[in-house]
Structure formats: structure tokens, C-alpha cells
C-alpha positions in Angstrom: 17.6 -10.9 -4.8 15.7 -13.1 -2.5 18.7 -13.7 -0.2 18.8 -10.1 1.1 18.5 -9.6 4.9 15.1 -7.8 4.5 13.7 -11.1 3.2 15.6 -13.6 5.3 16.5 -12.4 8.8 14.6 -9.2 9.5 12.0 -9.1 12.2 9.6 -7.3 9.8 9.7 -3.9 11.5 11.3 -2.2 8.5 8.5 -3.4 6.3 6.0 -1.8 8.6 7.9 1.4 8.7 8.1 1.7 4.9 4.5 0.6 4.6 3.5 3.4 7.0 5.5 6.0 5.1 4.1 4.8 1.8 0.6 4.7 3.3 0.8 8.3 4.6 2.1 9.6 1.3 -0.6 7.8 -0.6 -3.4 9.0 1.8 -2.2 12.6 1.4 -2.1 12.3 -2.4 -5.5 10.6 -2.6 -6.9 13.0 -0.1 -6.1 15.9 -2.5 -7.8 13.9 -5.3 -11.1 13.4 -3.3 -12.7 16.6 -4.7 -11.8 15.5 -8.3 -13.1 11.9 -8.1 -14.4 11.1 -4.6 -15.4 7.4 -5.1 -12.1 6.2 -6.6 -10.0 8.3 -4.2 -11.9 7.1 -1.1 -11.8 3.5 -2.3 -8.1 3.8 -2.8 -7.7 5.2 0.7 -9.7 2.4 2.2 -7.7 -0.2 0.4 -4.4 1.3 1.5 -5.5 1.3 5.1 -6.7 -2.3 4.8 -3.4 -3.4 3.3 -1.5 -1.7 6.1 -3.7 -3.4 8.7 -3.0 -6.7 6.9 0.7 -6.0 7.2 0.4 -5.4 10.9 -1.6 -8.6 11.3 0.9 -10.6 9.3 3.8 -9.2 11.4 2.0 -10.2 14.6 0.6 -13.6 13.6 2.8 -15.3 11.0 5.6 -17.2 12.7 7.8 -18.6 10.0 10.3 -15.8 9.3 10.6 -16.3 5.6 6.8 -16.5 5.0 6.2 -13.4 7.2 8.8 -11.3 5.3 7.7 -12.4 1.9 4.1 -11.7 2.7 5.0 -8.2 4.1 7.0 -7.5 0.9 4.0 -8.5 -1.3 1.6 -6.5 0.8 3.9 -3.4 0.5 4.1 -3.9 -3.3 0.3 -4.4 -3.5 -0.1 -1.1 -1.6 2.0 0.7 -4.2 0.2 -0.8 -7.1 -3.2 0.0 -5.6 -2.1 3.6 -5.1 -0.8 3.9 -8.7 -3.9 2.4 -10.2 -6.2 4.7 -8.2 -4.2 7.8 -9.1 -4.2 6.8 -12.8 -7.9 6.1 -12.7 -8.6 9.5 -11.1 -6.6 11.2 -13.8 -8.3 9.2 -16.6 -11.8 9.8 -15.2 -11.1 13.5 -14.7 -9.9 13.8 -18.3 -13.0 12.0 -19.6 -15.3 14.3 -17.7 -13.4 17.4 -18.9 -14.2 16.3 -22.3 
């Protein structure tokens, strides 16, 4: 699993592409959820943007290839987890308010 090219020899561009795609999807979904629960949805949007900025910073600044690629993978995974948690929190909070 850890010997695949995306984690051993890639330049990191594919992680940024997939991070960008995931980020756009998450921002659209959370954008639709802002009227339901603005604080959670906006915090989720901010975290996703910050995680993507961190991905770009890692891609530019981290020189050891293996460390750069593993960090990008972890940041992408963290972005997905943050999105899922925020969407679930919006749903749970909306259900509690609905009574």
C-alpha cells in the first residue's frame, strides 16, 4: 500500500488536483448547508480552505519526496474527515432543533 507511485515518486501535483476537486465539492455542499446551520458550515468551509492552503505550502516547501507525499496524503484525508464531520454535525444539529 505504501509503495504505490503516488506515495513514492510523484511530484505531488495529483494530490493538489484531487484536493482541489474534493475542496470544491465540499465547499458547494457546505455552502448549501449554511442556511441550515451557519456556524458549523462556515467553520467547515474555513477548515477545508486552510487544509488546501497547507497542501499547497507542503508541495512548495517540503523537499524530501516521501515526506512531502505522505503529508499531502494525510492532509487530503484530513480534509475528507473534516467535511464528513461537519456535514454530520449540521444534520444532527438540524434534527435536534427540529425537535
